[in-house]
KELO-385813 format. One record per residue (C-alpha): residue number from 0; x, y, z negated. Coordinates in steps of 0.2 Angstrom, whole numbers, padded with zeros to 4 digits, always signed. Last residue first. Layout:
% KELO-385813
<atom><seq>NUM</seq><px>X</px><py>Y</py><pz>Z</pz></atom>
...
% end
This chain:
% KELO-385813
<atom><seq>286</seq><px>+0579</px><py>+0496</py><pz>-0388</pz></atom>
<atom><seq>285</seq><px>+0596</px><py>+0500</py><pz>-0381</pz></atom>
<atom><seq>284</seq><px>+0613</px><py>+0498</py><pz>-0391</pz></atom>
<atom><seq>283</seq><px>+0629</px><py>+0507</py><pz>-0382</pz></atom>
<atom><seq>282</seq><px>+0633</px><py>+0520</py><pz>-0394</pz></atom>
<atom><seq>281</seq><px>+0626</px><py>+0512</py><pz>-0409</pz></atom>
<atom><seq>280</seq><px>+0638</px><py>+0497</py><pz>-0407</pz></atom>
<atom><seq>279</seq><px>+0653</px><py>+0508</py><pz>-0408</pz></atom>
<atom><seq>278</seq><px>+0645</px><py>+0515</py><pz>-0424</pz></atom>
<atom><seq>277</seq><px>+0642</px><py>+0498</py><pz>-0431</pz></atom>
<atom><seq>276</seq><px>+0659</px><py>+0492</py><pz>-0427</pz></atom>
<atom><seq>275</seq><px>+0668</px><py>+0506</py><pz>-0436</pz></atom>
<atom><seq>274</seq><px>+0656</px><py>+0506</py><pz>-0451</pz></atom>
<atom><seq>273</seq><px>+0659</px><py>+0486</py><pz>-0451</pz></atom>
<atom><seq>272</seq><px>+0678</px><py>+0488</py><pz>-0452</pz></atom>
<atom><seq>271</seq><px>+0679</px><py>+0504</py><pz>-0463</pz></atom>
<atom><seq>270</seq><px>+0666</px><py>+0498</py><pz>-0475</pz></atom>
<atom><seq>269</seq><px>+0672</px><py>+0481</py><pz>-0477</pz></atom>
<atom><seq>268</seq><px>+0689</px><py>+0486</py><pz>-0481</pz></atom>
<atom><seq>267</seq><px>+0683</px><py>+0499</py><pz>-0494</pz></atom>
<atom><seq>266</seq><px>+0673</px><py>+0486</py><pz>-0502</pz></atom>
<atom><seq>265</seq><px>+0687</px><py>+0473</py><pz>-0504</pz></atom>
<atom><seq>264</seq><px>+0699</px><py>+0487</py><pz>-0510</pz></atom>
<atom><seq>263</seq><px>+0686</px><py>+0492</py><pz>-0524</pz></atom>
<atom><seq>262</seq><px>+0683</px><py>+0474</py><pz>-0528</pz></atom>
<atom><seq>261</seq><px>+0702</px><py>+0469</py><pz>-0529</pz></atom>
<atom><seq>260</seq><px>+0705</px><py>+0484</py><pz>-0541</pz></atom>
<atom><seq>259</seq><px>+0690</px><py>+0478</py><pz>-0552</pz></atom>
<atom><seq>258</seq><px>+0695</px><py>+0460</py><pz>-0551</pz></atom>
<atom><seq>257</seq><px>+0713</px><py>+0461</py><pz>-0555</pz></atom>
<atom><seq>256</seq><px>+0717</px><py>+0442</py><pz>-0560</pz></atom>
<atom><seq>255</seq><px>+0702</px><py>+0436</py><pz>-0550</pz></atom>
<atom><seq>254</seq><px>+0708</px><py>+0446</py><pz>-0534</pz></atom>
<atom><seq>253</seq><px>+0725</px><py>+0438</py><pz>-0536</pz></atom>
<atom><seq>252</seq><px>+0720</px><py>+0420</py><pz>-0535</pz></atom>
<atom><seq>251</seq><px>+0729</px><py>+0409</py><pz>-0548</pz></atom>
<atom><seq>250</seq><px>+0719</px><py>+0394</py><pz>-0544</pz></atom>
<atom><seq>249</seq><px>+0708</px><py>+0393</py><pz>-0560</pz></atom>
<atom><seq>248</seq><px>+0706</px><py>+0412</py><pz>-0562</pz></atom>
<atom><seq>247</seq><px>+0700</px><py>+0422</py><pz>-0577</pz></atom>
<atom><seq>246</seq><px>+0698</px><py>+0408</py><pz>-0588</pz></atom>
<atom><seq>245</seq><px>+0681</px><py>+0404</py><pz>-0597</pz></atom>
<atom><seq>244</seq><px>+0685</px><py>+0399</py><pz>-0615</pz></atom>
<atom><seq>243</seq><px>+0679</px><py>+0416</py><pz>-0621</pz></atom>
<atom><seq>242</seq><px>+0668</px><py>+0423</py><pz>-0609</pz></atom>
<atom><seq>241</seq><px>+0670</px><py>+0441</py><pz>-0601</pz></atom>
<atom><seq>240</seq><px>+0654</px><py>+0451</py><pz>-0603</pz></atom>
<atom><seq>239</seq><px>+0663</px><py>+0467</py><pz>-0609</pz></atom>
<atom><seq>238</seq><px>+0653</px><py>+0477</py><pz>-0596</pz></atom>
<atom><seq>237</seq><px>+0669</px><py>+0483</py><pz>-0587</pz></atom>
<atom><seq>236</seq><px>+0675</px><py>+0465</py><pz>-0586</pz></atom>
<atom><seq>235</seq><px>+0659</px><py>+0458</py><pz>-0582</pz></atom>
<atom><seq>234</seq><px>+0658</px><py>+0470</py><pz>-0567</pz></atom>
<atom><seq>233</seq><px>+0675</px><py>+0466</py><pz>-0562</pz></atom>
<atom><seq>232</seq><px>+0671</px><py>+0448</py><pz>-0561</pz></atom>
<atom><seq>231</seq><px>+0655</px><py>+0450</py><pz>-0551</pz></atom>
<atom><seq>230</seq><px>+0664</px><py>+0463</py><pz>-0539</pz></atom>
<atom><seq>229</seq><px>+0679</px><py>+0450</py><pz>-0536</pz></atom>
<atom><seq>228</seq><px>+0666</px><py>+0436</py><pz>-0535</pz></atom>
<atom><seq>227</seq><px>+0657</px><py>+0445</py><pz>-0520</pz></atom>
<atom><seq>226</seq><px>+0673</px><py>+0448</py><pz>-0512</pz></atom>
<atom><seq>225</seq><px>+0676</px><py>+0429</py><pz>-0510</pz></atom>
<atom><seq>224</seq><px>+0694</px><py>+0425</py><pz>-0514</pz></atom>
<atom><seq>223</seq><px>+0691</px><py>+0415</py><pz>-0531</pz></atom>
<atom><seq>222</seq><px>+0675</px><py>+0406</py><pz>-0522</pz></atom>
<atom><seq>221</seq><px>+0684</px><py>+0399</py><pz>-0507</pz></atom>
<atom><seq>220</seq><px>+0699</px><py>+0393</py><pz>-0518</pz></atom>
<atom><seq>219</seq><px>+0688</px><py>+0385</py><pz>-0531</pz></atom>
<atom><seq>218</seq><px>+0677</px><py>+0378</py><pz>-0517</pz></atom>
<atom><seq>217</seq><px>+0692</px><py>+0367</py><pz>-0512</pz></atom>
<atom><seq>216</seq><px>+0695</px><py>+0360</py><pz>-0530</pz></atom>
<atom><seq>215</seq><px>+0677</px><py>+0355</py><pz>-0532</pz></atom>
<atom><seq>214</seq><px>+0667</px><py>+0368</py><pz>-0544</pz></atom>
<atom><seq>213</seq><px>+0666</px><py>+0367</py><pz>-0563</pz></atom>
<atom><seq>212</seq><px>+0681</px><py>+0379</py><pz>-0564</pz></atom>
<atom><seq>211</seq><px>+0672</px><py>+0392</py><pz>-0555</pz></atom>
<atom><seq>210</seq><px>+0661</px><py>+0396</py><pz>-0569</pz></atom>
<atom><seq>209</seq><px>+0641</px><py>+0396</py><pz>-0564</pz></atom>
<atom><seq>208</seq><px>+0629</px><py>+0409</py><pz>-0558</pz></atom>
<atom><seq>207</seq><px>+0641</px><py>+0423</py><pz>-0551</pz></atom>
<atom><seq>206</seq><px>+0657</px><py>+0415</py><pz>-0550</pz></atom>
<atom><seq>205</seq><px>+0656</px><py>+0412</py><pz>-0531</pz></atom>
<atom><seq>204</seq><px>+0650</px><py>+0399</py><pz>-0518</pz></atom>
<atom><seq>203</seq><px>+0631</px><py>+0405</py><pz>-0523</pz></atom>
<atom><seq>202</seq><px>+0633</px><py>+0422</py><pz>-0516</pz></atom>
<atom><seq>201</seq><px>+0641</px><py>+0419</py><pz>-0500</pz></atom>
<atom><seq>200</seq><px>+0632</px><py>+0404</py><pz>-0497</pz></atom>
<atom><seq>199</seq><px>+0616</px><py>+0413</py><pz>-0499</pz></atom>
<atom><seq>198</seq><px>+0621</px><py>+0429</py><pz>-0490</pz></atom>
<atom><seq>197</seq><px>+0625</px><py>+0421</py><pz>-0473</pz></atom>
<atom><seq>196</seq><px>+0607</px><py>+0417</py><pz>-0469</pz></atom>
<atom><seq>195</seq><px>+0600</px><py>+0433</py><pz>-0477</pz></atom>
<atom><seq>194</seq><px>+0604</px><py>+0447</py><pz>-0465</pz></atom>
<atom><seq>193</seq><px>+0602</px><py>+0436</py><pz>-0449</pz></atom>
<atom><seq>192</seq><px>+0584</px><py>+0432</py><pz>-0456</pz></atom>
<atom><seq>191</seq><px>+0579</px><py>+0450</py><pz>-0460</pz></atom>
<atom><seq>190</seq><px>+0588</px><py>+0456</py><pz>-0443</pz></atom>
<atom><seq>189</seq><px>+0577</px><py>+0442</py><pz>-0433</pz></atom>
<atom><seq>188</seq><px>+0561</px><py>+0449</py><pz>-0441</pz></atom>
<atom><seq>187</seq><px>+0565</px><py>+0467</py><pz>-0437</pz></atom>
<atom><seq>186</seq><px>+0567</px><py>+0463</py><pz>-0419</pz></atom>
<atom><seq>185</seq><px>+0579</px><py>+0463</py><pz>-0405</pz></atom>
<atom><seq>184</seq><px>+0596</px><py>+0459</py><pz>-0413</pz></atom>
<atom><seq>183</seq><px>+0613</px><py>+0468</py><pz>-0413</pz></atom>
<atom><seq>182</seq><px>+0608</px><py>+0485</py><pz>-0419</pz></atom>
<atom><seq>181</seq><px>+0601</px><py>+0477</py><pz>-0436</pz></atom>
<atom><seq>180</seq><px>+0616</px><py>+0466</py><pz>-0437</pz></atom>
<atom><seq>179</seq><px>+0628</px><py>+0481</py><pz>-0437</pz></atom>
<atom><seq>178</seq><px>+0617</px><py>+0490</py><pz>-0450</pz></atom>
<atom><seq>177</seq><px>+0617</px><py>+0476</py><pz>-0461</pz></atom>
<atom><seq>176</seq><px>+0635</px><py>+0474</py><pz>-0461</pz></atom>
<atom><seq>175</seq><px>+0635</px><py>+0493</py><pz>-0465</pz></atom>
<atom><seq>174</seq><px>+0623</px><py>+0488</py><pz>-0480</pz></atom>
<atom><seq>173</seq><px>+0637</px><py>+0476</py><pz>-0486</pz></atom>
<atom><seq>172</seq><px>+0648</px><py>+0491</py><pz>-0490</pz></atom>
<atom><seq>171</seq><px>+0634</px><py>+0501</py><pz>-0499</pz></atom>
<atom><seq>170</seq><px>+0630</px><py>+0486</py><pz>-0509</pz></atom>
<atom><seq>169</seq><px>+0649</px><py>+0484</py><pz>-0514</pz></atom>
<atom><seq>168</seq><px>+0650</px><py>+0501</py><pz>-0519</pz></atom>
<atom><seq>167</seq><px>+0634</px><py>+0500</py><pz>-0529</pz></atom>
<atom><seq>166</seq><px>+0641</px><py>+0486</py><pz>-0539</pz></atom>
<atom><seq>165</seq><px>+0657</px><py>+0494</py><pz>-0543</pz></atom>
<atom><seq>164</seq><px>+0646</px><py>+0510</py><pz>-0548</pz></atom>
<atom><seq>163</seq><px>+0637</px><py>+0499</py><pz>-0560</pz></atom>
<atom><seq>162</seq><px>+0653</px><py>+0493</py><pz>-0568</pz></atom>
<atom><seq>161</seq><px>+0659</px><py>+0511</py><pz>-0569</pz></atom>
<atom><seq>160</seq><px>+0643</px><py>+0515</py><pz>-0579</pz></atom>
<atom><seq>159</seq><px>+0647</px><py>+0502</py><pz>-0591</pz></atom>
<atom><seq>158</seq><px>+0665</px><py>+0508</py><pz>-0593</pz></atom>
<atom><seq>157</seq><px>+0661</px><py>+0525</py><pz>-0596</pz></atom>
<atom><seq>156</seq><px>+0647</px><py>+0520</py><pz>-0608</pz></atom>
<atom><seq>155</seq><px>+0660</px><py>+0510</py><pz>-0620</pz></atom>
<atom><seq>154</seq><px>+0661</px><py>+0492</py><pz>-0619</pz></atom>
<atom><seq>153</seq><px>+0651</px><py>+0477</py><pz>-0627</pz></atom>
<atom><seq>152</seq><px>+0636</px><py>+0476</py><pz>-0615</pz></atom>
<atom><seq>151</seq><px>+0620</px><py>+0467</py><pz>-0620</pz></atom>
<atom><seq>150</seq><px>+0607</px><py>+0455</py><pz>-0611</pz></atom>
<atom><seq>149</seq><px>+0593</px><py>+0450</py><pz>-0621</pz></atom>
<atom><seq>148</seq><px>+0578</px><py>+0448</py><pz>-0610</pz></atom>
<atom><seq>147</seq><px>+0573</px><py>+0466</py><pz>-0612</pz></atom>
<atom><seq>146</seq><px>+0590</px><py>+0472</py><pz>-0608</pz></atom>
<atom><seq>145</seq><px>+0590</px><py>+0463</py><pz>-0592</pz></atom>
<atom><seq>144</seq><px>+0573</px><py>+0470</py><pz>-0588</pz></atom>
<atom><seq>143</seq><px>+0581</px><py>+0488</py><pz>-0591</pz></atom>
<atom><seq>142</seq><px>+0596</px><py>+0483</py><pz>-0581</pz></atom>
<atom><seq>141</seq><px>+0584</px><py>+0478</py><pz>-0566</pz></atom>
<atom><seq>140</seq><px>+0575</px><py>+0494</py><pz>-0566</pz></atom>
<atom><seq>139</seq><px>+0591</px><py>+0504</py><pz>-0565</pz></atom>
<atom><seq>138</seq><px>+0597</px><py>+0492</py><pz>-0551</pz></atom>
<atom><seq>137</seq><px>+0581</px><py>+0494</py><pz>-0540</pz></atom>
<atom><seq>136</seq><px>+0583</px><py>+0513</py><pz>-0541</pz></atom>
<atom><seq>135</seq><px>+0601</px><py>+0512</py><pz>-0536</pz></atom>
<atom><seq>134</seq><px>+0597</px><py>+0501</py><pz>-0522</pz></atom>
<atom><seq>133</seq><px>+0584</px><py>+0513</py><pz>-0516</pz></atom>
<atom><seq>132</seq><px>+0597</px><py>+0527</py><pz>-0516</pz></atom>
<atom><seq>131</seq><px>+0610</px><py>+0516</py><pz>-0508</pz></atom>
<atom><seq>130</seq><px>+0597</px><py>+0512</py><pz>-0494</pz></atom>
<atom><seq>129</seq><px>+0595</px><py>+0531</py><pz>-0491</pz></atom>
<atom><seq>128</seq><px>+0614</px><py>+0532</py><pz>-0490</pz></atom>
<atom><seq>127</seq><px>+0614</px><py>+0518</py><pz>-0477</pz></atom>
<atom><seq>126</seq><px>+0601</px><py>+0525</py><pz>-0466</pz></atom>
<atom><seq>125</seq><px>+0610</px><py>+0543</py><pz>-0466</pz></atom>
<atom><seq>124</seq><px>+0626</px><py>+0535</py><pz>-0461</pz></atom>
<atom><seq>123</seq><px>+0618</px><py>+0526</py><pz>-0447</pz></atom>
<atom><seq>122</seq><px>+0609</px><py>+0541</py><pz>-0440</pz></atom>
<atom><seq>121</seq><px>+0624</px><py>+0551</py><pz>-0443</pz></atom>
<atom><seq>120</seq><px>+0637</px><py>+0540</py><pz>-0435</pz></atom>
<atom><seq>119</seq><px>+0637</px><py>+0550</py><pz>-0418</pz></atom>
<atom><seq>118</seq><px>+0636</px><py>+0567</py><pz>-0425</pz></atom>
<atom><seq>117</seq><px>+0620</px><py>+0576</py><pz>-0419</pz></atom>
<atom><seq>116</seq><px>+0615</px><py>+0585</py><pz>-0403</pz></atom>
<atom><seq>115</seq><px>+0599</px><py>+0575</py><pz>-0400</pz></atom>
<atom><seq>114</seq><px>+0598</px><py>+0562</py><pz>-0386</pz></atom>
<atom><seq>113</seq><px>+0604</px><py>+0548</py><pz>-0398</pz></atom>
<atom><seq>112</seq><px>+0591</px><py>+0551</py><pz>-0411</pz></atom>
<atom><seq>111</seq><px>+0578</px><py>+0548</py><pz>-0397</pz></atom>
<atom><seq>110</seq><px>+0586</px><py>+0531</py><pz>-0391</pz></atom>
<atom><seq>109</seq><px>+0587</px><py>+0526</py><pz>-0410</pz></atom>
<atom><seq>108</seq><px>+0569</px><py>+0530</py><pz>-0412</pz></atom>
<atom><seq>107</seq><px>+0564</px><py>+0518</py><pz>-0398</pz></atom>
<atom><seq>106</seq><px>+0551</px><py>+0508</py><pz>-0409</pz></atom>
<atom><seq>105</seq><px>+0561</px><py>+0493</py><pz>-0408</pz></atom>
<atom><seq>104</seq><px>+0578</px><py>+0502</py><pz>-0412</pz></atom>
<atom><seq>103</seq><px>+0569</px><py>+0510</py><pz>-0427</pz></atom>
<atom><seq>102</seq><px>+0563</px><py>+0492</py><pz>-0433</pz></atom>
<atom><seq>101</seq><px>+0580</px><py>+0485</py><pz>-0431</pz></atom>
<atom><seq>100</seq><px>+0587</px><py>+0499</py><pz>-0441</pz></atom>
<atom><seq>99</seq><px>+0575</px><py>+0496</py><pz>-0455</pz></atom>
<atom><seq>98</seq><px>+0577</px><py>+0477</py><pz>-0454</pz></atom>
<atom><seq>97</seq><px>+0596</px><py>+0478</py><pz>-0456</pz></atom>
<atom><seq>96</seq><px>+0596</px><py>+0489</py><pz>-0470</pz></atom>
<atom><seq>95</seq><px>+0583</px><py>+0478</py><pz>-0478</pz></atom>
<atom><seq>94</seq><px>+0593</px><py>+0463</py><pz>-0475</pz></atom>
<atom><seq>93</seq><px>+0608</px><py>+0471</py><pz>-0483</pz></atom>
<atom><seq>92</seq><px>+0598</px><py>+0475</py><pz>-0498</pz></atom>
<atom><seq>91</seq><px>+0603</px><py>+0457</py><pz>-0504</pz></atom>
<atom><seq>90</seq><px>+0620</px><py>+0463</py><pz>-0508</pz></atom>
<atom><seq>89</seq><px>+0614</px><py>+0475</py><pz>-0522</pz></atom>
<atom><seq>88</seq><px>+0602</px><py>+0461</py><pz>-0529</pz></atom>
<atom><seq>87</seq><px>+0616</px><py>+0448</py><pz>-0528</pz></atom>
<atom><seq>86</seq><px>+0629</px><py>+0459</py><pz>-0538</pz></atom>
<atom><seq>85</seq><px>+0616</px><py>+0463</py><pz>-0551</pz></atom>
<atom><seq>84</seq><px>+0611</px><py>+0445</py><pz>-0553</pz></atom>
<atom><seq>83</seq><px>+0630</px><py>+0440</py><pz>-0554</pz></atom>
<atom><seq>82</seq><px>+0633</px><py>+0454</py><pz>-0567</pz></atom>
<atom><seq>81</seq><px>+0618</px><py>+0447</py><pz>-0577</pz></atom>
<atom><seq>80</seq><px>+0623</px><py>+0429</py><pz>-0578</pz></atom>
<atom><seq>79</seq><px>+0638</px><py>+0428</py><pz>-0590</pz></atom>
<atom><seq>78</seq><px>+0628</px><py>+0439</py><pz>-0603</pz></atom>
<atom><seq>77</seq><px>+0613</px><py>+0429</py><pz>-0602</pz></atom>
<atom><seq>76</seq><px>+0623</px><py>+0413</py><pz>-0602</pz></atom>
<atom><seq>75</seq><px>+0631</px><py>+0418</py><pz>-0619</pz></atom>
<atom><seq>74</seq><px>+0614</px><py>+0421</py><pz>-0626</pz></atom>
<atom><seq>73</seq><px>+0608</px><py>+0404</py><pz>-0620</pz></atom>
<atom><seq>72</seq><px>+0622</px><py>+0395</py><pz>-0630</pz></atom>
<atom><seq>71</seq><px>+0626</px><py>+0381</py><pz>-0620</pz></atom>
<atom><seq>70</seq><px>+0644</px><py>+0381</py><pz>-0626</pz></atom>
<atom><seq>69</seq><px>+0661</px><py>+0374</py><pz>-0619</pz></atom>
<atom><seq>68</seq><px>+0666</px><py>+0390</py><pz>-0611</pz></atom>
<atom><seq>67</seq><px>+0649</px><py>+0393</py><pz>-0603</pz></atom>
<atom><seq>66</seq><px>+0639</px><py>+0376</py><pz>-0601</pz></atom>
<atom><seq>65</seq><px>+0624</px><py>+0378</py><pz>-0591</pz></atom>
<atom><seq>64</seq><px>+0607</px><py>+0370</py><pz>-0599</pz></atom>
<atom><seq>63</seq><px>+0601</px><py>+0382</py><pz>-0612</pz></atom>
<atom><seq>62</seq><px>+0600</px><py>+0397</py><pz>-0600</pz></atom>
<atom><seq>61</seq><px>+0595</px><py>+0388</py><pz>-0585</pz></atom>
<atom><seq>60</seq><px>+0576</px><py>+0390</py><pz>-0585</pz></atom>
<atom><seq>59</seq><px>+0574</px><py>+0405</py><pz>-0597</pz></atom>
<atom><seq>58</seq><px>+0588</px><py>+0416</py><pz>-0590</pz></atom>
<atom><seq>57</seq><px>+0588</px><py>+0410</py><pz>-0573</pz></atom>
<atom><seq>56</seq><px>+0570</px><py>+0412</py><pz>-0570</pz></atom>
<atom><seq>55</seq><px>+0569</px><py>+0429</py><pz>-0579</pz></atom>
<atom><seq>54</seq><px>+0582</px><py>+0437</py><pz>-0571</pz></atom>
<atom><seq>53</seq><px>+0578</px><py>+0429</py><pz>-0553</pz></atom>
<atom><seq>52</seq><px>+0560</px><py>+0434</py><pz>-0554</pz></atom>
<atom><seq>51</seq><px>+0566</px><py>+0452</py><pz>-0558</pz></atom>
<atom><seq>50</seq><px>+0578</px><py>+0451</py><pz>-0543</pz></atom>
<atom><seq>49</seq><px>+0563</px><py>+0446</py><pz>-0532</pz></atom>
<atom><seq>48</seq><px>+0550</px><py>+0459</py><pz>-0538</pz></atom>
<atom><seq>47</seq><px>+0560</px><py>+0475</py><pz>-0537</pz></atom>
<atom><seq>46</seq><px>+0561</px><py>+0475</py><pz>-0517</pz></atom>
<atom><seq>45</seq><px>+0542</px><py>+0471</py><pz>-0517</pz></atom>
<atom><seq>44</seq><px>+0539</px><py>+0488</py><pz>-0526</pz></atom>
<atom><seq>43</seq><px>+0551</px><py>+0498</py><pz>-0516</pz></atom>
<atom><seq>42</seq><px>+0544</px><py>+0492</py><pz>-0499</pz></atom>
<atom><seq>41</seq><px>+0527</px><py>+0493</py><pz>-0507</pz></atom>
<atom><seq>40</seq><px>+0529</px><py>+0512</py><pz>-0509</pz></atom>
<atom><seq>39</seq><px>+0527</px><py>+0516</py><pz>-0491</pz></atom>
<atom><seq>38</seq><px>+0526</px><py>+0535</py><pz>-0491</pz></atom>
<atom><seq>37</seq><px>+0541</px><py>+0536</py><pz>-0504</pz></atom>
<atom><seq>36</seq><px>+0551</px><py>+0525</py><pz>-0492</pz></atom>
<atom><seq>35</seq><px>+0548</px><py>+0536</py><pz>-0477</pz></atom>
<atom><seq>34</seq><px>+0552</px><py>+0551</py><pz>-0486</pz></atom>
<atom><seq>33</seq><px>+0568</px><py>+0543</py><pz>-0492</pz></atom>
<atom><seq>32</seq><px>+0572</px><py>+0539</py><pz>-0473</pz></atom>
<atom><seq>31</seq><px>+0569</px><py>+0556</py><pz>-0467</pz></atom>
<atom><seq>30</seq><px>+0580</px><py>+0563</py><pz>-0481</pz></atom>
<atom><seq>29</seq><px>+0594</px><py>+0551</py><pz>-0476</pz></atom>
<atom><seq>28</seq><px>+0592</px><py>+0557</py><pz>-0458</pz></atom>
<atom><seq>27</seq><px>+0595</px><py>+0575</py><pz>-0464</pz></atom>
<atom><seq>26</seq><px>+0609</px><py>+0570</py><pz>-0476</pz></atom>
<atom><seq>25</seq><px>+0618</px><py>+0563</py><pz>-0462</pz></atom>
<atom><seq>24</seq><px>+0616</px><py>+0577</py><pz>-0450</pz></atom>
<atom><seq>23</seq><px>+0623</px><py>+0588</py><pz>-0464</pz></atom>
<atom><seq>22</seq><px>+0638</px><py>+0577</py><pz>-0467</pz></atom>
<atom><seq>21</seq><px>+0642</px><py>+0576</py><pz>-0449</pz></atom>
<atom><seq>20</seq><px>+0641</px><py>+0594</py><pz>-0447</pz></atom>
<atom><seq>19</seq><px>+0654</px><py>+0597</py><pz>-0461</pz></atom>
<atom><seq>18</seq><px>+0665</px><py>+0584</py><pz>-0454</pz></atom>
<atom><seq>17</seq><px>+0666</px><py>+0593</py><pz>-0437</pz></atom>
<atom><seq>16</seq><px>+0656</px><py>+0608</py><pz>-0435</pz></atom>
<atom><seq>15</seq><px>+0649</px><py>+0606</py><pz>-0417</pz></atom>
<atom><seq>14</seq><px>+0637</px><py>+0594</py><pz>-0410</pz></atom>
<atom><seq>13</seq><px>+0639</px><py>+0589</py><pz>-0392</pz></atom>
<atom><seq>12</seq><px>+0625</px><py>+0593</py><pz>-0381</pz></atom>
<atom><seq>11</seq><px>+0614</px><py>+0578</py><pz>-0377</pz></atom>
<atom><seq>10</seq><px>+0617</px><py>+0571</py><pz>-0360</pz></atom>
<atom><seq>9</seq><px>+0605</px><py>+0571</py><pz>-0345</pz></atom>
<atom><seq>8</seq><px>+0612</px><py>+0559</py><pz>-0332</pz></atom>
<atom><seq>7</seq><px>+0616</px><py>+0567</py><pz>-0316</pz></atom>
<atom><seq>6</seq><px>+0602</px><py>+0565</py><pz>-0303</pz></atom>
<atom><seq>5</seq><px>+0610</px><py>+0557</py><pz>-0286</pz></atom>
<atom><seq>4</seq><px>+0613</px><py>+0569</py><pz>-0272</pz></atom>
<atom><seq>3</seq><px>+0607</px><py>+0567</py><pz>-0254</pz></atom>
<atom><seq>2</seq><px>+0614</px><py>+0577</py><pz>-0239</pz></atom>
<atom><seq>1</seq><px>+0603</px><py>+0583</py><pz>-0225</pz></atom>
<atom><seq>0</seq><px>+0607</px><py>+0584</py><pz>-0207</pz></atom>
% end
């Protein structure tokens, strides 16, 4: 008489060390992704071309056509525009984050990572940190281009740096949305499409490119409660690019009256929600 037994699933040993181990694992994964970016420089170069095109096209095509506070002075539009372009750039990095994770899924790397004794969220955290480094580089180059076309700040250096940190926080928050999308689709192409299709209405129904008071009433409410709008308004305030004649809020929305605080709160909320969902999805996702 013989007994048959089923093979027990092979489980990766649990990592030890808690938060410290999680940080170490995340930094290792971030380093891996940064090395990969350095070996494929066209990823960074192509990531720079689109925002530079937006800066040049919006500045010189729309600069003398859009009324800001009752004036069509191109210089006023440059100062109004740049915070919106910066915010759009950091949020569009969402598509790259999603595509990168979807590519790792497609190649089976995620399954390999899950078999290792590492913190559960380290793979995703490392990926988003690497994307944050790339976004920072893009933002630095973009700021240089903006200065060349005539953009200027009117606050001290500390506030200007604070404005860029506010933008990067939003970009990092949105990268977690990209991570969830990348884990939820089957191909990098689908992740790119899924990462962009909802970003266009989010960025254009906002205060990024035109004053909200020129929009229909129902869109004004949407735009002023848009987390993207709060970051744009907060960055403008810290850069000293608020426009005379353009009210902070048309509908009395709290985020527009306190844009810096609202932007921080929105970004933290997005990180908490989507990091939780992404890590949960990571545990069960398969290539």
